[in-house]
C-alpha positions in Angstrom: 34.3 28.5 -45.6 35.0 32.3 -45.8 34.2 33.9 -49.1 36.2 36.5 -50.8 34.4 39.9 -51.1 35.0 42.9 -53.2 36.2 45.8 -51.1 35.6 48.3 -53.9 31.9 48.9 -53.3 31.2 51.9 -55.6 28.2 52.9 -53.5 30.3 53.3 -50.4 33.9 54.5 -51.0 36.5 53.2 -48.5 37.4 55.4 -45.6 40.7 57.1 -45.2 43.0 56.0 -42.4 42.0 59.1 -40.5 38.3 58.3 -40.8 38.9 54.7 -39.6 40.7 56.0 -36.6 38.0 58.5 -35.9 35.4 55.8 -36.2 37.3 53.6 -33.7 37.6 56.5 -31.3 34.1 57.8 -31.4 31.8 54.8 -31.9 32.4 53.6 -28.3 31.3 57.1 -27.1 28.1 56.8 -29.3 27.4 53.4 -27.7 27.8 54.9 -24.2 25.5 57.8 -25.1 22.9 55.4 -26.5 23.0 53.3 -23.3 22.6 56.4 -21.1 19.7 57.7 -23.2 18.1 54.3 -23.2 18.2 54.2 -19.4 16.9 57.8 -19.2 14.1 56.8 -21.6 13.1 53.8 -19.4 12.7 56.2 -16.4 10.9 59.0 -18.3 10.1 58.1 -21.9 8.4 61.3 -22.7 10.9 63.5 -20.9 12.6 66.2 -22.9 16.3 66.0 -23.7 18.0 69.1 -22.3 20.0 71.5 -24.5 23.4 70.5 -23.0 22.8 66.8 -23.9 21.7 67.7 -27.4 24.8 69.9 -28.0 27.1 67.1 -26.7 25.4 64.4 -28.8 25.4 66.6 -31.9 29.1 67.4 -31.5 29.7 63.6 -31.5 27.3 63.0 -34.4 28.8 65.9 -36.4 32.2 64.1 -36.4 30.6 60.8 -37.2 28.7 62.2 -40.2 32.0 63.1 -41.8 32.8 59.4 -41.9 29.6 58.3 -43.6 28.9 61.4 -45.7 29.5 59.4 -49.0 27.8 56.2 -47.8 24.2 55.4 -48.7 23.2 55.2 -45.0 23.9 58.9 -44.7 20.4 59.6 -46.0 18.9 57.8 -43.0 20.6 59.5 -40.1 19.7 62.8 -38.5 21.1 65.2 -35.9 19.1 66.0 -32.8 17.0 69.1 -33.2 18.1 71.8 -30.7 15.1 73.9 -31.4 12.3 71.4 -30.8 14.1 69.5 -28.0 13.2 65.8 -28.7 11.8 63.5 -26.2 14.1 60.9 -24.6 12.5 58.1 -26.7 13.1 60.1 -29.9 16.8 60.5 -29.1 17.1 56.8 -28.5 15.6 56.1 -31.9 18.0 58.6 -33.6 21.0 57.1 -31.8 19.9 53.6 -32.7 19.7 54.6 -36.4 23.2 56.0 -36.1 24.5 52.8 -34.6 22.9 50.7 -37.4 24.3 52.9 -40.1 27.8 52.9 -38.6 27.7 49.1 -38.2 26.8 48.7 -41.8 29.6 51.0 -42.8 32.1 49.0 -40.7 30.8 45.7 -42.2 31.5 47.1 -45.7 35.1 48.3 -44.9 36.5 46.2 -42.1 37.3 42.5 -42.1 39.8 39.7 -42.4 42.8 40.5 -44.5 43.3 37.8 -47.2 47.1 38.2 -46.8 46.8 36.9 -43.3 47.2 40.2 -41.5 44.2 39.7 -39.2 41.2 42.0 -39.1 41.6 45.5 -40.2 40.1 48.5 -42.0 40.3 48.5 -45.8 41.1 52.1 -46.5 42.0 54.4 -49.4 45.6 54.2 -48.4 45.6 50.4 -47.7 42.8 48.7 -49.8 44.0 45.1 -50.0 41.7 42.2 -50.4 39.6 40.6 -47.7 37.7 37.6 -46.7 34.4 37.8 -45.0 33.1 34.9 -43.0 
């Protein structure tokens, strides 16, 4: 039986509609980047990530960090360092941390609407109540 959960988690304020839309648009790109870096790491684990890849990934992460900047998981994610040029395996670890933090964030703010409206984001503009199964 689903249980009612409180969507007003003070430690993680709800996103705005714009942040939710940004999340939905960018997380698939992060997942694709993670898959690509994982494949690259399998071929050459200690290979160095080139500057172009780091800039592209950091542009993506820079937008995602705006979403979780007030979430506790923010303290556990990092950008890729353009100066030291991380190894492929380091980049995979960093992207994995991002994926975990973003999943936790979505788990807190996305779910089944108790009014029967299906699954949706619970945002500042549309907080509502939800059930979590």
